[in-house]
C-alpha positions as CSV (number, residue, x, y, z in Angstrom):
1,M,0.0,0.0,0.0
2,T,1.4,3.4,-1.0
3,D,1.0,6.6,1.0
4,N,0.0,9.3,-1.4
5,R,-0.1,12.1,1.3
6,S,3.4,13.1,0.4
7,R,2.7,13.5,-3.4
8,P,1.2,17.1,-3.1
9,I,4.3,18.1,-1.1
10,H,6.6,16.6,-3.7
11,H,4.6,18.2,-6.5
12,D,4.9,21.6,-4.8
13,L,8.7,21.1,-4.4
14,V,9.1,20.3,-8.1
15,E,7.0,23.2,-9.2
16,R,8.9,25.6,-7.0
17,I,12.4,24.5,-8.2
18,L,11.4,24.3,-11.8
19,H,9.1,27.3,-12.2
20,G,9.6,29.5,-9.2
21,D,11.8,32.5,-9.0
22,G,15.5,31.7,-9.4
23,E,18.8,32.9,-10.7
24,A,19.2,30.1,-13.2
25,P,16.9,30.2,-16.3
26,A,13.9,27.8,-16.1
27,E,15.1,25.8,-19.0
28,W,18.5,25.1,-17.3
29,R,16.7,24.1,-14.1
30,R,14.5,21.7,-16.1
31,A,17.6,20.3,-17.9
32,A,19.3,19.7,-14.6
33,Y,16.2,18.0,-13.1
34,D,16.2,15.7,-16.2
35,N,19.9,15.0,-15.7
36,S,21.3,17.1,-18.6
37,G,22.7,20.6,-18.6
38,P,23.1,23.7,-20.7
39,D,26.8,23.0,-21.6
40,N,29.4,20.3,-21.1
41,E,30.9,21.7,-17.8
42,V,27.5,22.0,-16.2
43,R,26.2,18.8,-17.7
44,E,29.1,17.0,-16.1
45,L,28.4,18.5,-12.7
46,V,24.7,17.7,-12.9
47,G,25.4,14.2,-14.0
48,K,27.7,13.6,-11.1
49,V,25.2,15.0,-8.6
50,A,22.5,12.8,-10.0
51,T,24.4,9.5,-10.4
52,H,27.6,9.7,-8.4
53,P,27.4,12.5,-5.9
54,T,30.4,11.2,-4.0
55,R,32.6,11.9,-7.0
56,V,31.8,15.6,-7.1
57,V,35.0,17.6,-6.5
58,D,35.9,21.3,-6.3
59,E,37.0,21.3,-9.9
60,D,33.4,20.5,-11.0
61,F,32.3,23.7,-9.3
62,I,35.2,25.7,-10.7
63,A,34.4,24.4,-14.2
64,A,30.8,25.5,-13.9
65,G,32.0,28.9,-12.8
66,R,34.3,29.1,-15.8
67,A,31.3,28.4,-18.0
68,G,29.8,31.6,-16.7
69,L,27.5,30.5,-14.0
70,T,27.2,32.3,-10.7
71,D,27.3,30.5,-7.3
72,D,23.6,30.9,-7.0
73,Q,22.9,29.4,-10.4
74,I,25.2,26.4,-9.7
75,W,23.5,25.8,-6.3
76,E,20.0,25.9,-8.0
77,L,21.1,23.4,-10.7
78,I,22.6,21.1,-8.1
79,I,19.3,21.1,-6.1
80,C,17.3,20.5,-9.4
81,A,19.6,17.6,-10.3
82,A,19.3,16.0,-6.8
83,V,15.6,16.4,-6.6
84,G,15.2,15.0,-10.2
85,Q,17.2,12.0,-9.4
86,S,15.4,11.3,-6.1
87,S,12.1,11.7,-7.9
88,R,13.1,9.1,-10.5
89,Q,14.2,6.8,-7.7
90,Y,11.0,7.4,-5.7
91,D,8.8,6.7,-8.7
92,A,10.7,3.5,-9.5
93,A,10.4,2.3,-6.0
94,L,6.6,3.0,-6.0
95,A,6.3,1.1,-9.3
96,A,8.2,-1.8,-7.9
97,L,6.1,-1.8,-4.7
98,Q,2.9,-1.7,-6.8
99,A,4.1,-4.5,-9.0
100,A,5.1,-6.7,-6.0
101,T,1.9,-6.2,-4.1
102,G,-0.5,-5.9,-7.1
103,Q,-1.8,-2.6,-5.8
104,E,-2.5,0.5,-7.7
105,S,-1.5,4.0,-6.5
């Protein structure tokens, strides 16, 4: 049995980080959420945050800064990447639970 009470909270979080006020353009935030990025340096940082966060090093932040991003923009893209990855994992876990128990959401 799944608990859907957290879904509105999750939805509000995603809406805020993707469409709310921010320093990074909305299309960059969406790309980071989807595990891509506006250019190679940023895409590499976003990919690491999403798939191998323990491999993120200072040079990744420096490279994103060299690509012209401010610290605030980098921070927003990191948050979007992390929330996007956790959302994909959450959805996959719910699907696996539903398949295992034969219950619908």
